[in-house]
MARTORVEX-282483 format. One record per residue (C-alpha): x, y, z; residue in three letters; residue number from 1. Coordinates in steps of 0.05 Angstrom, whole numbers. Layout:
# residues N
<<X,Y,Z>,'Ala',NUM>
...
//
This chain:
# residues 232
<<175,-585,-236>,'Met',1>
<<115,-585,-282>,'Glu',2>
<<69,-578,-222>,'Ala',3>
<<100,-510,-207>,'Phe',4>
<<105,-484,-279>,'Ser',5>
<<58,-426,-286>,'Leu',6>
<<8,-421,-342>,'Thr',7>
<<1,-357,-382>,'Thr',8>
<<-60,-337,-340>,'Val',9>
<<-25,-349,-274>,'Glu',10>
<<38,-313,-296>,'Ala',11>
<<-5,-254,-319>,'Glu',12>
<<-39,-252,-251>,'Ala',13>
<<29,-250,-215>,'Leu',14>
<<55,-195,-261>,'Arg',15>
<<-8,-154,-252>,'Leu',16>
<<-4,-161,-176>,'Ser',17>
<<68,-137,-174>,'Leu',18>
<<50,-78,-220>,'Trp',19>
<<-12,-58,-180>,'Val',20>
<<24,-65,-113>,'Ser',21>
<<83,-23,-137>,'Gly',22>
<<38,33,-160>,'Trp',23>
<<-3,29,-96>,'Ala',24>
<<58,40,-53>,'Val',25>
<<91,92,-98>,'Ala',26>
<<30,136,-103>,'Thr',27>
<<11,132,-29>,'Ser',28>
<<81,141,0>,'Leu',29>
<<84,218,-1>,'Pro',30>
<<15,224,30>,'Leu',31>
<<32,169,80>,'Gly',32>
<<95,206,103>,'Ile',33>
<<55,271,110>,'Phe',34>
<<-1,238,150>,'Cys',35>
<<50,204,195>,'Ala',36>
<<86,270,207>,'Trp',37>
<<20,305,221>,'Leu',38>
<<-1,253,273>,'Leu',39>
<<68,249,305>,'Ala',40>
<<86,323,308>,'Arg',41>
<<22,364,309>,'Arg',42>
<<-36,373,358>,'Asn',43>
<<-100,399,327>,'Phe',44>
<<-175,393,338>,'Pro',45>
<<-202,328,312>,'Gly',46>
<<-134,293,313>,'Lys',47>
<<-164,229,342>,'Ser',48>
<<-217,229,287>,'Leu',49>
<<-164,236,232>,'Val',50>
<<-124,181,265>,'Asp',51>
<<-185,137,267>,'Gly',52>
<<-203,151,194>,'Leu',53>
<<-132,134,171>,'Ile',54>
<<-133,67,208>,'His',55>
<<-206,51,191>,'Leu',56>
<<-188,4,133>,'Pro',57>
<<-152,-41,183>,'Leu',58>
<<-217,-57,219>,'Val',59>
<<-269,-51,165>,'Leu',60>
<<-287,-111,122>,'Pro',61>
<<-250,-101,56>,'Pro',62>
<<-316,-108,18>,'Val',63>
<<-341,-46,54>,'Val',64>
<<-279,-8,32>,'Val',65>
<<-290,-32,-40>,'Gly',66>
<<-362,-11,-40>,'Tyr',67>
<<-344,58,-13>,'Ala',68>
<<-292,65,-69>,'Leu',69>
<<-345,43,-120>,'Leu',70>
<<-393,96,-94>,'Val',71>
<<-340,150,-93>,'Gly',72>
<<-295,133,-153>,'Phe',73>
<<-341,93,-199>,'Gly',74>
<<-365,123,-265>,'His',75>
<<-425,152,-229>,'Arg',76>
<<-390,167,-164>,'Gly',77>
<<-385,239,-140>,'Phe',78>
<<-309,239,-149>,'Ile',79>
<<-303,188,-205>,'Gly',80>
<<-352,224,-251>,'Ser',81>
<<-316,290,-241>,'Trp',82>
<<-248,259,-255>,'Leu',83>
<<-274,226,-318>,'Tyr',84>
<<-310,287,-345>,'Asp',85>
<<-254,336,-329>,'Ser',86>
<<-191,295,-342>,'Phe',87>
<<-213,230,-374>,'Gly',88>
<<-188,191,-314>,'Ile',89>
<<-226,128,-297>,'Ser',90>
<<-213,80,-239>,'Phe',91>
<<-271,33,-250>,'Ala',92>
<<-257,-36,-279>,'Phe',93>
<<-183,-26,-294>,'Asn',94>
<<-115,-35,-260>,'Trp',95>
<<-114,36,-234>,'Lys',96>
<<-176,21,-192>,'Gly',97>
<<-142,-42,-166>,'Ala',98>
<<-81,0,-147>,'Ala',99>
<<-127,51,-112>,'Leu',100>
<<-161,-5,-72>,'Ala',101>
<<-94,-35,-52>,'Ser',102>
<<-68,33,-32>,'Ala',103>
<<-127,48,13>,'Val',104>
<<-124,-20,47>,'Ile',105>
<<-48,-18,58>,'Ser',106>
<<-44,57,76>,'Phe',107>
<<-52,48,152>,'Pro',108>
<<8,1,155>,'Leu',109>
<<51,51,118>,'Leu',110>
<<29,109,162>,'Val',111>
<<38,70,227>,'Arg',112>
<<109,48,210>,'Ala',113>
<<131,118,191>,'Val',114>
<<96,149,251>,'Arg',115>
<<132,103,300>,'Leu',116>
<<199,123,269>,'Ser',117>
<<182,196,273>,'Leu',118>
<<164,191,346>,'Glu',119>
<<232,160,359>,'Gly',120>
<<271,217,327>,'Val',121>
<<309,263,374>,'Asp',122>
<<275,330,367>,'Lys',123>
<<338,364,393>,'Gly',124>
<<373,350,327>,'Leu',125>
<<317,386,289>,'Glu',126>
<<318,444,338>,'Gln',127>
<<393,450,331>,'Ala',128>
<<387,454,256>,'Ala',129>
<<334,509,262>,'Arg',130>
<<378,550,308>,'Thr',131>
<<432,547,254>,'Leu',132>
<<383,580,205>,'Gly',133>
<<354,519,169>,'Ala',134>
<<282,527,148>,'Gly',135>
<<228,475,164>,'Pro',136>
<<230,442,95>,'Phe',137>
<<306,437,96>,'Arg',138>
<<304,408,166>,'Val',139>
<<253,356,146>,'Phe',140>
<<288,334,82>,'Phe',141>
<<360,336,109>,'Thr',142>
<<350,315,182>,'Ile',143>
<<283,284,196>,'Thr',144>
<<271,243,133>,'Leu',145>
<<340,209,133>,'Pro',146>
<<330,191,206>,'Leu',147>
<<263,158,193>,'Val',148>
<<287,122,130>,'Ala',149>
<<284,53,164>,'Pro',150>
<<211,65,182>,'Gly',151>
<<195,90,112>,'Val',152>
<<228,28,82>,'Leu',153>
<<193,-19,130>,'Thr',154>
<<125,14,119>,'Gly',155>
<<134,12,44>,'Ser',156>
<<151,-62,41>,'Ile',157>
<<95,-80,89>,'Leu',158>
<<46,-40,48>,'Ala',159>
<<72,-74,-15>,'Phe',160>
<<62,-143,17>,'Ala',161>
<<-8,-124,40>,'Arg',162>
<<-25,-98,-29>,'Ser',163>
<<-5,-164,-60>,'Leu',164>
<<-56,-200,-16>,'Ser',165>
<<-113,-151,-26>,'Glu',166>
<<-177,-186,-49>,'Phe',167>
<<-243,-161,-21>,'Gly',168>
<<-239,-87,-37>,'Ala',169>
<<-209,-100,-106>,'Thr',170>
<<-261,-150,-130>,'Ile',171>
<<-318,-106,-103>,'Thr',172>
<<-291,-43,-135>,'Phe',173>
<<-262,-65,-202>,'Val',174>
<<-290,-136,-210>,'Ser',175>
<<-253,-196,-238>,'Asn',176>
<<-227,-180,-307>,'Ile',177>
<<-171,-224,-336>,'Pro',178>
<<-109,-184,-352>,'Gly',179>
<<-137,-120,-323>,'Glu',180>
<<-160,-130,-251>,'Thr',181>
<<-149,-205,-238>,'Arg',182>
<<-92,-201,-188>,'Thr',183>
<<-60,-260,-153>,'Leu',184>
<<-113,-269,-98>,'Pro',185>
<<-171,-261,-147>,'Ile',186>
<<-139,-310,-195>,'Ala',187>
<<-130,-360,-138>,'Leu',188>
<<-203,-351,-119>,'Tyr',189>
<<-225,-361,-191>,'Thr',190>
<<-185,-425,-197>,'Leu',191>
<<-217,-453,-134>,'Thr',192>
<<-285,-443,-167>,'Gln',193>
<<-262,-475,-233>,'Thr',194>
<<-266,-551,-244>,'Pro',195>
<<-196,-578,-248>,'Gly',196>
<<-165,-514,-222>,'Gly',197>
<<-137,-544,-158>,'Asp',198>
<<-66,-550,-184>,'Ala',199>
<<-65,-478,-208>,'Gly',200>
<<-95,-454,-142>,'Ala',201>
<<-41,-492,-104>,'Phe',202>
<<14,-461,-146>,'Arg',203>
<<-13,-390,-135>,'Leu',204>
<<-21,-405,-60>,'Cys',205>
<<52,-425,-55>,'Val',206>
<<74,-364,-95>,'Ile',207>
<<33,-318,-50>,'Ser',208>
<<66,-346,13>,'Val',209>
<<136,-342,-17>,'Val',210>
<<128,-271,-42>,'Val',211>
<<98,-248,24>,'Ala',212>
<<155,-280,64>,'Met',213>
<<207,-250,18>,'Ile',214>
<<176,-181,29>,'Ala',215>
<<174,-189,104>,'Leu',216>
<<245,-215,110>,'Val',217>
<<270,-162,62>,'Ala',218>
<<235,-108,104>,'Ser',219>
<<271,-131,167>,'Glu',220>
<<339,-138,134>,'Ile',221>
<<337,-72,97>,'Leu',222>
<<311,-34,157>,'Ala',223>
<<368,-61,200>,'Arg',224>
<<419,-44,146>,'Lys',225>
<<394,27,140>,'Val',226>
<<392,35,215>,'Ala',227>
<<464,11,222>,'Arg',228>
<<486,58,167>,'Lys',229>
<<451,117,201>,'Met',230>
<<483,99,268>,'Glu',231>
<<551,95,235>,'Gly',232>
//
């Protein structure tokens, strides 16, 4: 049992990872649903380019994404400097930057899951609601969104699991700061570089696998539950 008892540093890394991942999903969910709806329901010039940009983090090395965030949202970045000067908001070297990096990396998984659900919705139901006088916003929030709830739930949990495992973009963008940006993967990496840290690295490795499996299984179970409820 002692082999699996977490030290204060390890427990802090786990808590920070859960906090960062939660914020990453919560803040990106509205935009993810909008982008999924845009790609599933609208045709416009440059749609393929927008689709490619949204899914780009899936194929780019995470370090490249982290460097792009550093250039854009760092203290001297063209967006980061404006946010800091205008609103006092800073993403560099704090947990908010870690959440931003996780959100960007996991965003394509969220969008893809919601888009697939949207493409499976019977458009006749939406058209019927419109003929009865419902406006587009009412149709979306009362018809479309409940029907794609399993996809939203699946995408959210998958994005959460991916955020928990994010390493490259985070360490490039916000570095490795204990208690602030040292999430679970970064803490594991740090322990592998520390003499005598093998036991701690093993514990964090096991925790990472367990948390990821719980998220994936929960995603499947909850999605099926919601789907059965909607069918009923």
